[in-house]
Backbone bond lengths (Angstrom), bond angles and torsions (degrees), N, CA, C in turn:
res aa  C-N    CA-C-N  psi(-1)  N-CA   C-N-CA  omega(-1)  CA-C   N-CA-C  phi
1 M - - - 1.468 - - 1.533 112.68 -
2 P 1.365 119.70 -45.70 1.459 119.32 177.87 1.520 112.07 -57.89
3 A 1.368 116.85 -39.70 1.467 120.17 -179.77 1.523 110.73 -63.84
4 L 1.330 116.76 -42.32 1.464 120.66 178.76 1.528 111.01 -63.69
5 R 1.315 115.16 -38.24 1.472 119.01 179.70 1.516 110.75 -65.52
6 I 1.331 116.58 -41.25 1.465 120.61 178.65 1.513 110.57 -62.65
7 I 1.345 116.04 -42.70 1.466 120.22 179.15 1.526 110.47 -62.85
8 A 1.338 116.00 -43.21 1.463 120.39 -179.78 1.521 111.21 -62.59
9 L 1.332 117.17 -43.88 1.454 120.95 179.35 1.520 111.48 -64.60
10 S 1.329 115.89 -37.41 1.464 120.36 178.44 1.517 111.02 -64.62
11 L 1.348 116.14 -42.24 1.465 120.27 178.65 1.525 111.04 -64.53
12 I 1.319 116.39 -39.91 1.471 120.06 178.21 1.527 110.26 -63.17
13 A 1.337 116.35 -42.39 1.468 120.24 179.80 1.520 110.80 -63.10
14 L 1.347 116.24 -42.07 1.463 119.83 178.28 1.521 111.21 -62.70
15 F 1.329 115.73 -40.79 1.463 120.75 179.67 1.521 111.18 -63.06
16 L 1.343 116.36 -44.79 1.458 120.51 -179.71 1.522 111.16 -65.05
17 N 1.347 116.49 -40.36 1.462 119.89 178.59 1.519 110.83 -64.30
18 A 1.338 116.07 -39.42 1.460 120.54 179.03 1.529 110.14 -64.06
19 C 1.338 116.38 -41.73 1.471 120.52 178.37 1.526 110.94 -62.06
20 Q 1.347 116.01 -42.18 1.457 120.10 178.85 1.525 110.54 -62.82
21 S 1.337 116.53 -43.76 1.463 120.85 -179.51 1.526 110.81 -62.75
22 M 1.342 116.09 -42.34 1.462 120.34 178.25 1.525 110.73 -62.33
23 Y 1.322 116.16 -39.56 1.469 120.23 179.29 1.526 110.59 -64.25
24 Y 1.342 116.83 -47.99 1.456 119.91 -179.58 1.520 111.16 -62.98
25 D 1.342 116.98 -41.03 1.468 120.68 178.67 1.522 110.97 -62.33
26 A 1.327 116.40 -43.16 1.466 120.19 -179.57 1.526 110.98 -63.65
27 M 1.333 116.80 -41.08 1.461 120.63 179.69 1.525 111.18 -65.98
28 E 1.343 116.36 -36.92 1.458 119.25 179.34 1.524 111.43 -67.68
29 Q 1.334 116.68 -28.99 1.461 120.58 178.41 1.526 111.36 -63.43
30 V 1.326 116.70 -27.28 1.473 120.03 179.19 1.532 110.83 -103.57
31 G 1.331 116.06 18.09 1.459 120.82 174.66 1.510 115.97 82.27
32 Y 1.318 116.61 18.75 1.463 120.94 -178.53 1.523 107.95 -114.06
33 H 1.327 116.01 99.51 1.461 121.55 -169.99 1.534 112.04 -89.24
34 K 1.325 114.65 168.81 1.472 120.29 -178.20 1.521 111.15 -56.86
35 R 1.324 116.07 -36.77 1.464 119.70 179.17 1.524 110.55 -60.77
36 D 1.343 116.75 -41.12 1.460 120.86 178.83 1.535 110.82 -66.22
37 I 1.346 115.00 -40.14 1.464 119.97 178.93 1.527 109.89 -64.10
38 L 1.349 115.78 -40.66 1.473 119.95 179.22 1.521 110.87 -60.79
39 V 1.341 116.91 -46.09 1.463 120.38 179.50 1.524 110.31 -59.73
40 D 1.340 116.77 -45.07 1.465 120.49 179.77 1.526 111.61 -61.19
41 R 1.344 115.93 -40.97 1.458 119.06 -177.24 1.520 112.06 -73.20
42 V 1.325 117.00 -33.05 1.468 119.46 173.93 1.529 109.42 -64.27
43 E 1.340 116.13 -41.00 1.460 119.90 176.80 1.526 111.12 -63.96
44 D 1.344 116.80 -36.06 1.469 120.44 176.55 1.528 110.95 -61.97
45 V 1.335 116.18 -40.63 1.469 119.82 177.77 1.525 110.07 -63.25
46 Q 1.343 115.79 -42.58 1.465 119.09 177.16 1.525 110.75 -55.51
47 D 1.325 115.75 -48.66 1.468 119.66 -178.84 1.527 111.15 -61.01
48 A 1.341 116.00 -43.82 1.470 119.78 -179.43 1.522 111.07 -64.99
49 Q 1.342 116.59 -38.67 1.457 119.72 179.60 1.529 111.27 -67.75
50 K 1.336 116.67 -38.75 1.462 119.47 177.47 1.528 110.42 -64.12
51 D 1.340 115.66 -42.43 1.471 119.26 177.73 1.526 111.05 -62.53
52 A 1.355 115.28 -42.69 1.469 119.49 -179.21 1.521 110.87 -64.93
53 K 1.335 116.28 -40.16 1.470 120.05 178.84 1.528 110.43 -59.63
54 Q 1.323 116.52 -44.47 1.462 120.36 178.60 1.526 111.47 -65.38
55 Q 1.351 115.45 -40.46 1.454 119.11 -178.27 1.530 111.95 -66.51
56 F 1.324 117.25 -43.46 1.468 119.93 179.22 1.527 111.01 -66.49
57 S 1.329 116.84 -35.32 1.460 119.70 175.41 1.521 110.63 -64.07
58 S 1.330 115.92 -40.84 1.466 120.72 178.04 1.525 111.01 -63.84
59 A 1.334 116.11 -41.32 1.467 119.98 179.01 1.531 111.02 -63.52
60 L 1.331 116.42 -40.32 1.469 119.92 178.28 1.529 110.61 -63.73
61 E 1.330 116.52 -42.96 1.463 119.56 178.75 1.526 110.96 -60.78
62 Q 1.323 115.96 -39.88 1.460 119.94 179.06 1.530 110.57 -64.34
63 Y 1.319 116.20 -40.13 1.464 120.97 178.72 1.520 110.91 -65.61
64 Q 1.342 115.34 -41.58 1.463 119.11 179.65 1.530 111.03 -62.52
65 Q 1.313 116.37 -38.15 1.458 120.13 177.01 1.527 111.45 -68.53
66 L 1.321 114.98 -33.75 1.460 120.57 -175.59 1.528 112.42 -60.10
67 I 1.336 116.29 -41.30 1.464 118.12 -174.53 1.527 112.52 -76.13
68 K 1.344 116.63 -2.96 1.462 120.00 -179.88 1.525 113.05 -101.22
69 I 1.316 117.41 -7.42 1.462 119.66 -169.46 1.525 112.62 -83.73
70 Q 1.312 114.58 165.65 1.454 121.68 176.19 1.525 109.91 -90.24
71 D 1.283 116.19 163.07 1.461 122.99 -174.16 1.531 112.78 -55.57
72 Q 1.319 118.12 -39.57 1.458 119.87 -174.16 1.532 112.36 -67.48
73 D 1.331 117.02 -20.77 1.464 120.30 -179.45 1.524 112.68 -96.08
74 L 1.317 116.56 2.65 1.460 120.50 -170.37 1.514 112.81 -62.24
75 L 1.320 118.71 -44.06 1.455 120.76 -177.02 1.525 111.33 -62.15
76 D 1.332 116.11 -44.37 1.466 119.35 178.43 1.523 111.24 -61.70
77 K 1.322 115.48 -42.18 1.467 119.26 -179.64 1.533 111.20 -69.03
78 Y 1.336 116.14 -35.94 1.463 118.88 175.53 1.520 110.23 -59.64
79 N 1.319 116.43 -46.88 1.464 120.79 -179.83 1.526 111.28 -60.82
80 A 1.328 116.17 -39.82 1.464 120.18 178.93 1.521 110.96 -65.80
81 L 1.347 116.93 -43.12 1.462 120.20 179.48 1.519 110.93 -65.95
82 N 1.325 116.64 -39.44 1.461 119.95 178.84 1.524 110.81 -63.02
83 D 1.331 116.43 -39.90 1.467 120.20 176.69 1.528 110.72 -61.64
84 E 1.327 116.38 -41.75 1.467 120.28 178.81 1.524 110.74 -64.40
85 F 1.328 116.01 -39.95 1.466 119.87 178.89 1.529 110.54 -62.26
86 E 1.343 116.77 -46.42 1.465 120.29 179.91 1.525 111.13 -62.48
87 D 1.322 116.83 -41.07 1.467 120.07 178.39 1.523 111.02 -66.33
88 S 1.332 116.83 -37.94 1.471 120.84 178.19 1.522 110.68 -65.03
89 K 1.331 116.08 -39.61 1.465 120.07 178.81 1.531 110.89 -63.27
90 K 1.328 116.15 -42.05 1.470 120.06 178.17 1.532 110.69 -65.18
91 A 1.331 116.31 -39.92 1.464 120.08 179.00 1.529 110.70 -63.30
92 A 1.334 117.13 -40.65 1.467 121.44 178.15 1.526 110.92 -64.02
93 E 1.332 116.69 -41.73 1.465 120.69 178.63 1.524 111.03 -63.77
94 E 1.329 116.22 -37.89 1.466 120.78 179.10 1.524 110.80 -64.64
95 V 1.323 116.79 -42.06 1.467 120.73 177.52 1.526 109.95 -60.58
96 S 1.321 117.58 -47.05 1.462 121.44 -178.47 1.531 111.43 -62.24
97 E 1.328 116.49 -43.16 1.467 120.08 -179.85 1.530 111.16 -62.39
98 R 1.304 116.40 -39.82 1.467 119.55 -177.87 1.527 111.70 -74.01
99 I 1.328 116.95 -33.82 1.471 119.25 174.62 1.525 109.58 -65.56
100 N 1.319 116.93 -41.42 1.467 120.46 177.22 1.528 111.15 -60.31
101 A 1.334 116.69 -38.06 1.465 120.56 178.94 1.523 111.29 -66.06
102 V 1.334 116.46 -39.10 1.463 120.75 176.05 1.525 110.08 -62.07
103 Q 1.318 116.57 -45.63 1.463 121.07 -178.81 1.526 110.97 -62.24
104 S 1.328 117.07 -39.07 1.454 121.66 -178.60 1.524 111.86 -63.13
105 V 1.329 116.86 -50.54 1.462 119.24 -176.72 1.524 111.22 -71.91
106 S 1.337 117.78 -32.98 1.466 119.54 179.29 1.524 111.06 -66.56
107 E 1.324 117.34 -38.93 1.464 120.26 177.96 1.527 110.60 -63.08
108 A 1.341 116.60 -40.91 1.462 120.21 177.88 1.524 111.06 -66.12
109 L 1.335 116.45 -40.45 1.458 120.53 -179.87 1.524 111.32 -63.81
110 F 1.330 116.81 -47.68 1.466 119.97 -178.49 1.530 111.42 -66.63
111 E 1.325 116.90 -36.24 1.466 119.91 177.62 1.527 110.53 -63.90
112 E 1.332 116.70 -43.45 1.458 120.66 177.85 1.524 110.73 -63.07
113 W 1.324 116.17 -44.13 1.471 121.56 -179.24 1.535 110.25 -60.03
114 E 1.331 116.24 -45.89 1.468 119.90 179.73 1.525 111.73 -63.32
115 D 1.338 116.40 -42.29 1.466 119.96 178.99 1.529 111.98 -62.15
116 E 1.327 116.39 -37.92 1.462 120.50 -176.57 1.526 112.95 -75.73
117 L 1.322 117.59 -14.43 1.476 119.28 174.89 1.527 111.01 -60.79
118 A 1.328 116.39 -32.41 1.472 120.57 -178.96 1.520 112.02 -70.71
119 L 1.329 117.95 -13.54 1.464 121.00 -177.09 1.525 113.18 -87.06
120 Y 1.321 117.59 -11.77 1.461 120.88 -178.74 1.522 111.14 -68.02
121 S 1.332 115.73 138.67 1.471 120.55 170.98 1.525 110.13 -102.23
122 N 1.326 116.09 -21.13 1.458 121.61 179.46 1.533 108.65 -92.29
123 A 1.312 116.87 113.32 1.460 121.60 -175.13 1.523 112.10 -63.38
124 S 1.334 117.18 -36.52 1.459 120.50 -178.81 1.529 111.22 -66.75
125 L 1.338 115.90 -45.29 1.467 119.85 178.72 1.534 111.14 -64.89
126 K 1.325 115.55 -38.03 1.465 119.87 178.12 1.525 110.52 -61.65
127 K 1.334 115.97 -43.13 1.464 120.45 -179.56 1.522 110.40 -64.24
128 Q 1.335 116.86 -43.63 1.466 120.60 179.36 1.530 111.02 -62.43
129 S 1.332 116.35 -41.87 1.459 119.90 179.95 1.525 110.89 -65.73
130 A 1.349 115.96 -40.46 1.468 119.90 179.02 1.525 110.96 -63.97
131 Q 1.329 116.71 -39.13 1.465 120.88 178.29 1.529 110.50 -66.05
132 K 1.343 115.55 -40.19 1.461 119.72 178.65 1.528 111.03 -65.70
133 L 1.332 115.32 -38.62 1.458 120.09 177.11 1.524 110.38 -61.20
134 A 1.332 116.27 -46.48 1.469 120.26 -178.99 1.533 111.15 -62.27
135 A 1.353 116.39 -41.07 1.456 120.25 -179.69 1.528 111.32 -67.18
136 T 1.340 115.93 -41.49 1.463 120.08 180.00 1.527 110.44 -66.56
137 K 1.326 117.17 -40.48 1.462 121.29 177.15 1.526 110.92 -60.08
138 K 1.323 115.64 -42.05 1.467 120.11 -178.94 1.532 110.24 -62.49
139 K 1.340 116.32 -44.21 1.465 119.97 179.29 1.528 110.70 -66.71
140 Y 1.324 115.03 -39.40 1.464 118.98 179.33 1.531 110.99 -64.37
141 N 1.328 116.85 -41.98 1.468 120.31 -179.77 1.533 110.90 -61.78
142 T 1.338 116.41 -37.60 1.460 120.04 175.90 1.523 110.37 -64.78
143 L 1.338 115.60 -41.46 1.463 120.68 -179.81 1.525 111.51 -64.18
144 I 1.331 117.37 -49.90 1.469 120.03 -175.49 1.526 110.23 -67.33
145 K 1.339 116.40 -32.54 1.460 119.54 176.36 1.523 110.34 -64.02
146 S 1.341 116.12 -42.35 1.453 120.74 178.92 1.526 110.66 -64.20
147 M 1.335 116.52 -41.60 1.468 121.10 178.52 1.528 111.04 -62.16
148 R 1.320 116.34 -46.41 1.464 120.24 -178.80 1.530 111.48 -66.85
149 Q 1.337 116.55 -34.60 1.462 118.94 178.64 1.528 109.95 -65.15
150 A 1.344 115.95 -44.33 1.460 119.43 177.88 1.523 110.25 -63.41
151 E 1.343 116.00 -38.62 1.463 120.90 178.25 1.528 110.85 -60.41
152 S 1.333 116.62 -42.87 1.464 120.50 -177.37 1.528 112.04 -66.71
153 R 1.343 116.99 -25.88 1.460 120.59 179.70 1.527 111.22 -70.12
154 M 1.322 117.30 -21.52 1.459 119.37 -176.91 1.523 112.08 -70.49
155 Q 1.317 116.82 -33.44 1.461 119.67 -173.38 1.533 114.16 -65.41
156 P 1.344 119.75 -44.11 1.477 118.35 176.63 1.525 112.51 -61.35
157 V 1.337 116.79 -35.81 1.460 119.81 178.52 1.520 110.27 -67.17
158 L 1.341 116.34 -45.18 1.463 120.10 177.89 1.524 111.27 -61.06
159 A 1.325 115.81 -42.06 1.469 119.68 -179.40 1.527 110.90 -62.62
160 A 1.335 116.43 -42.73 1.464 120.32 179.91 1.527 110.79 -65.71
161 L 1.335 116.62 -42.50 1.462 120.04 178.27 1.528 111.09 -63.24
162 Q 1.329 115.54 -41.89 1.461 119.31 -179.96 1.523 110.98 -63.34
163 D 1.324 116.61 -40.44 1.473 120.00 177.18 1.525 110.95 -57.66
164 Q 1.334 115.68 -44.72 1.453 119.00 -176.74 1.533 111.76 -69.22
165 V 1.355 115.60 -38.14 1.465 119.69 177.66 1.529 110.39 -62.93
166 L 1.329 116.25 -44.81 1.465 119.85 179.79 1.530 111.13 -65.52
167 Y 1.319 115.61 -40.22 1.468 119.50 -179.63 1.525 110.60 -62.77
168 L 1.327 115.13 -44.77 1.457 119.56 179.21 1.525 111.72 -65.22
169 K 1.315 116.28 -39.01 1.461 120.81 -177.21 1.522 111.18 -55.03
170 H 1.336 115.61 -37.87 1.457 119.39 -175.82 1.529 113.23 -104.87
171 N 1.308 115.82 3.88 1.471 119.02 -179.75 1.529 110.44 -140.21
172 L 1.311 115.52 57.27 1.463 119.96 -177.58 1.530 110.25 -77.34
173 N 1.310 115.19 74.32 1.458 120.67 177.09 1.513 110.09 -154.35
174 A 1.303 116.41 175.05 1.464 120.34 -175.15 1.520 112.78 -64.17
175 R 1.345 117.52 -30.29 1.462 120.23 -179.88 1.523 110.49 -65.57
176 A 1.322 116.69 -31.23 1.463 119.90 177.57 1.518 110.16 -61.68
177 I 1.318 116.30 -41.04 1.458 120.26 179.10 1.526 110.82 -61.92
178 D 1.330 116.20 -44.14 1.462 119.54 178.23 1.522 111.33 -60.12
179 G 1.334 116.52 -37.37 1.458 120.23 -179.65 1.511 113.56 -70.63
180 L 1.335 116.88 -23.77 1.458 120.31 -177.45 1.522 113.33 -82.55
181 K 1.307 117.16 -24.15 1.456 119.80 -172.58 1.521 112.59 -58.76
182 G 1.312 117.28 -35.29 1.454 120.42 -179.02 1.512 113.92 -68.43
183 E 1.335 116.70 -19.67 1.457 120.54 -178.97 1.525 112.45 -87.80
184 L 1.318 117.39 -11.75 1.462 119.89 -174.15 1.520 112.02 -59.80
185 R 1.324 117.92 -44.97 1.466 120.77 -177.86 1.532 110.95 -60.76
186 T 1.334 116.28 -41.40 1.474 119.95 179.82 1.526 110.59 -62.24
187 I 1.321 116.62 -45.69 1.460 119.99 -179.26 1.527 110.88 -66.40
188 E 1.325 117.17 -41.07 1.462 119.94 178.03 1.527 111.03 -60.42
189 T 1.331 116.05 -41.97 1.467 120.23 179.11 1.520 111.19 -64.14
190 N 1.332 116.38 -44.65 1.465 120.31 -179.37 1.523 112.00 -64.34
191 V 1.320 116.97 -42.13 1.467 120.27 179.21 1.528 110.31 -65.99
192 A 1.333 117.32 -40.29 1.470 120.74 178.77 1.531 110.50 -61.94
193 R 1.334 116.92 -42.57 1.466 120.71 178.11 1.526 110.89 -65.68
194 L 1.333 115.64 -40.57 1.458 120.30 178.57 1.524 110.73 -60.59
195 I 1.331 116.72 -48.88 1.462 120.30 -178.44 1.530 110.73 -62.85
196 K 1.336 117.10 -39.59 1.462 120.68 177.96 1.529 110.98 -61.20
197 D 1.336 117.19 -44.46 1.459 121.00 179.50 1.525 111.42 -68.26
198 M 1.336 116.89 -37.81 1.462 120.57 176.75 1.525 110.05 -60.44
199 E 1.321 117.00 -45.99 1.456 121.07 -178.88 1.529 111.40 -64.35
200 A 1.331 116.54 -38.81 1.467 120.31 177.60 1.528 110.50 -64.89
201 S 1.321 116.26 -42.16 1.455 120.30 179.71 1.521 111.48 -66.04
202 I 1.326 116.99 -40.71 1.469 121.12 177.61 1.529 110.04 -61.98
203 A 1.326 117.38 -41.78 1.466 121.17 177.79 1.522 111.22 -63.40
204 Q 1.342 117.14 -40.70 1.463 121.13 176.86 1.522 110.19 -61.63
205 S 1.325 117.05 -41.38 1.456 121.23 179.66 1.518 111.02 -62.36
206 E 1.330 116.33 -44.56 1.458 120.45 -179.43 1.529 111.11 -62.03
207 A 1.331 116.66 -41.07 1.463 120.77 178.75 1.528 110.93 -66.53
208 F 1.317 117.07 -39.29 1.460 121.78 -179.86 1.527 110.29 -64.88
209 I 1.338 117.19 -45.15 1.468 121.32 179.44 1.526 110.51 -64.45
210 A 1.334 116.85 -42.07 1.463 120.67 179.44 1.519 110.76 -61.68
211 E 1.331 116.74 -39.71 1.469 120.73 179.20 1.520 110.79 -65.37
212 L 1.328 116.97 -43.56 1.452 120.22 178.37 1.523 111.43 -63.31
213 N 1.310 117.39 -41.02 1.458 120.76 -178.87 1.522 111.81 -68.08
214 Q 1.336 117.18 -31.43 1.475 119.97 176.65 1.517 111.75 -65.95
215 D 1.353 114.27 -32.87 1.469 119.05 -177.43 1.525 112.17 -81.19
216 N 1.323 116.68 -10.45 1.478 120.03 -175.35 1.514 111.04 -73.20
């Protein structure tokens, strides 16, 4: 059974890679190259990160309001916080999906670039292209590292929000509010770190896109 599972997973991976290759080939037929797709997907990550930053800030504001309310408003505030948590989770998933899309097209682009180095007949041009490839890879690695770091910051915030939502769900009373106050500083710190990393990653993306556009 394990051997069959490995074979099945390998076939699925081959199928997905073939689909990706067909997609890139089709886009190139209409003049839309991997480099263009990469720029678009990096911009998509920027948009998702900006949305996530706003959503996590909104969730924090909702939490801050929650610990100030009176008992009779607790259920309404719980529902509002739960909605913010669900929206934050979706925003985090969107960021991850878009980072994965960037990684996918960049790997295809760099693989194509490396393969085409062997086609050069002019040694000087080949050397220049190889140097440009190495420099672009270095900048890309810095960018994807920044994106993944910002992505990793989302999980502690989501976990903390989920804890509070679950706690409130089963403790809809004034004592629950008292128990939450001690967690506010931790959540505020985590959200502040998340937003800082998001902003750094967005800045890295903008610099990466600007560099690519200069080379066009």
